[in-house]
N, C-alpha and C positions, 0 to 999 in steps of 0.2 A: 350752640351751633354744634351740629353732628360731626364728630371726630373723622368719619368716614369722608364725609364731603370735605372737610378742610384738609384731609390727607391728599385726596384727589386733586383739589384745587392748588396745593403746593406743587404736586408732581407735575401737572399741567403747565404752571408758570415756569418751573425749572426747565422742561422741555423747551417750551417756547423761547426762553431767555437763551438756552444753549444754541438754538438754531439762530437768533437774531444777532447774537454775539458772533457767530461765525461768519454771517452774512456781511455784517458790518466791518468785521477785520479785513476781509478778503477785498470787500469794495474799496476800502480805505488804501489798502496795500496796492492793488491795481492802479487806482486813482493817484498813486504818488502823494498822498497826505502823509507825510512821514516827518519825524523830527529827530534830530540828533540827541541821544540819551547820555548820561553823566559819564558813560564809558566811551563815548565817540561814535556809537552804532546808529544808523538811521532806521527807526522802526516806525510801524503805523501809529499815528497818534489820533486822540479824540475817539477811541474805540468805545468809551464809555457812553456815546451817544446812543448805543444799542439799549441802554436803560430806559431813555426816553421812547424810542420805538416800541420796546416791550411794554411799557406803561399805556400805550395808545392800543394795544391790543388786549392787555388785561382789564381796562376800565369798564367797558361795556358788560363783559362777563362777571365783573365783581358786583353789579348791581343785581344780577340774577342770584349771586351767592348771598349778597346781604338781605334781599328781599323787602327793602322797605325805600319809599320814594324819596325820603328825605337824605339818604345817602348819596343821591346825585350831587349834592353840595360838597360832600367828602371827595367824591371822585373828580369834580372840577378842580377842587384845590391841589390834589395830587398831579392832575394833569397840567394844570397852569403853571405851577412851580417848577414842575420837571422840564416842561417844554421851553418855559422862560429861561431858566438858568442853563437848560443845554444850549440856546441860541447864544446867550450871553458869554458861556463858556467857549464856544466854537468861535466867536468873534476873537477873543482872545488867542485861542489856538491858531487861527489863520494868519496871526500877525506873526511875522518871521522873526522881526526884530523887537522882542519883548524888553521893556525896561525893567530893570530890577529895582527893589525896595519896597518897603510896606507901605500901607495906606498914607502914612504921613509923610514918607519920602514922595510919593506920588502927587500928594496935595501940595507940598512944598515946591516941587518941580512946576505943577500947573500954575500956582501963584506967581512963580518966578518967570515962566516962559510963555504962559497961555495956552501950552500944549497939554491937552487932556489924554493921558494914557489909556489903552484899552482896559487896564487894571482899574481905572478911575471911573471909566464908562460903566463898568461891569458892576462895580460897588454902587454906584449912582442909581442906575436902573434896577438893580437888584432890589435896593430898599423900596423904590417905588413899586416894583412888582410884587413884594411882599406885602406892603400896607394895602395895595389895591386889591389883592386878593382878600385878605381879611376883612377890609371895609365891604366889599360886595357880598362876604357872606355873613357878615354881623350888623351891619349898618353903622350908625353913629354911636351905638351903645357901648358901655363900658370901654371908652376909649383910653384910659391910661393902661389897660391889659393889652389892647391892640397895639399900642406902642410898645410895650414890652415884647409881644410876641414878634411884631416886625424885626426887632433887633434880634431876637433869638434866631429867627429864620435866616436873616442875613449874615450873622456871625458865625452861626452853624456852617452855611455854604461855604464862607471864607475859611474857617478853621479846617475843613476836609481839603480844601485846595492847598493850604499851607502844608498839610501833611504829604502831599502827593508830590514829593521830590525824590522819592527813592522806590525801587521796585516793590509793590505790595503793601506799602506802608498806609496809603489811604484807605485801601480796601480792608486791610486787617483793622484798622481803627475803626471803620463802619461796622464790620462783622463783631467786634468786641462791644461797641457801644450800644447797639440796637438790642441784643440779648439782655445786655445789663440793664438797661432801661426797663424792658419788660419785666425782668426779674424784681426791679426795684418798685415798679408800678403795682405788681401782683402782691409784693409784702406790704406796701401801704394801703392797698384797697382791702385788705384782709383786716385790718383795723377798723375799717367803716363797714364791715360785714359785706363786701361785694368783692369776692376772690375771683376776679376776672379783669382781664385786659379788654379794653374795647374792641368789638368786633371789626370795626373799620381799620383799626391799627393791623389786626391780624391778617385782614384779607387785602388791604391796600398798600401797607407798608412793608410788611415781611417779605413779600415776593422781591423787592429790590435787594435784599440780603440773599436771596436764592441766585439772582441774576449776578450779583456781585461775585458771589462764589463760583459761578459758571465762568465768569471772566478771569477769576484770580490766576489761575495756571499761566495765562498769556503773560501776565504782569510779572509774576514770580521768575518765569523763564526769561524774561527780558525780551520778549517777542513783540511787546504791545504797550502803548501808554494810554491810561485813563483819558488823559487831557483836561483841561477845565471842564469841557464839555461832559465830563463823567464825573469828576471829584465834586464839582459844584452841586450836580443833581443829588448825588449821594448825601452831601452835606445838608441841603435844604430839606431833603426828605427826613433826614435825621432830626432836623429842627422842628419839622412838622409832628414827628412823633412825639418830641419833648412837649409841644404845645397841647397836643391832645392828651396825653397820658398824666401830665403833672398838674398839680393844684396851683392856684395863684402864688402861694409863699414858695413852692417848689420852683416854679418857674423864675421866680425872682432870684433864687439861688443859681438856678442854672445860667441866667443871664450874667450873673457876678463871675462865675467860673469861665464862661466863654470870654468875657471881656479880660478877665486876667490872663487867660491864654494868649490872647492877642497883644496884650501888653508885653509879656514875656517874648513872644517871637518878634516883636517890634525891637526889644533891647538885645536880645541874644539870638544866635543860631539855633533853631530847633534840633538840627542834625548834630550839633556839639554837644548839646543837652543830653540827647538821647545816648551818644557815645559814652559819655561819663557816667551813666546809670546802668549797671550790668543787667538788670531784669528787663530794662527797655531796649537795651542793645541785644540782648538774646532774641526778643520778640521781633524786634526790626529785621534780624537776620534769619528769622525762622522760615524755612521752607524756600529761601531765595536761592536761585540756582546760581553756583559759583563760576559757571562759563561765561 
């Protein structure tokens, strides 16, 4: 892929993302879709829905960049997962009285009371969405890896949501994880005499990092929240990058790490863990406005 074209592609995606983030922020602010943050301030939430809107603008042009008919399925996967998790996250964001607790806590509450929380609805339908997209793309072949990939997508979406409890934390997590994955993928493929990252990752996934970067100042200045509509989208897109870039054994390892992360978060507060580890605490506070 021509470097000039990819540079122009990223510049166009960044510009479009900046405009869409601004439009979404102003619309949500005027519409009164706000939530009280941990400092007691009412600020617009669900601003991360801009990532979904930007993806719909990007996808048709991405096919022109990729230039291959079979990449329609790649664009479909990005749009279906982003839109689906955007809607599921928005349902959670629209619920003013959100129940606290991890997945186990929500499940126990459902079994005890019969009341299904929005978090449990999101988890259940999120799994169905991930499995549905993968089955539509692959059919019934290699169903064990389809199950693994379904869990990677769903757990990655929820992992980013678990990070999104302090300004900038989820976005910084995504902006760290995606380049790290691309670097790891490049190193691994070098050993297979293929020193390249998949073109559809560069064209369809990297723009989400650009949009997240465009949004980040609002989060760091405590002027807006991603909302579940944004954090879940970044998470599932990160999961899709894992599925696209990693081999079968590496994806099994990624699933194990994601499962371990969720177990830790079920047992302990992630914020407390971060506060006790100086490098993580420094990164968590990096660039965050003190005002």
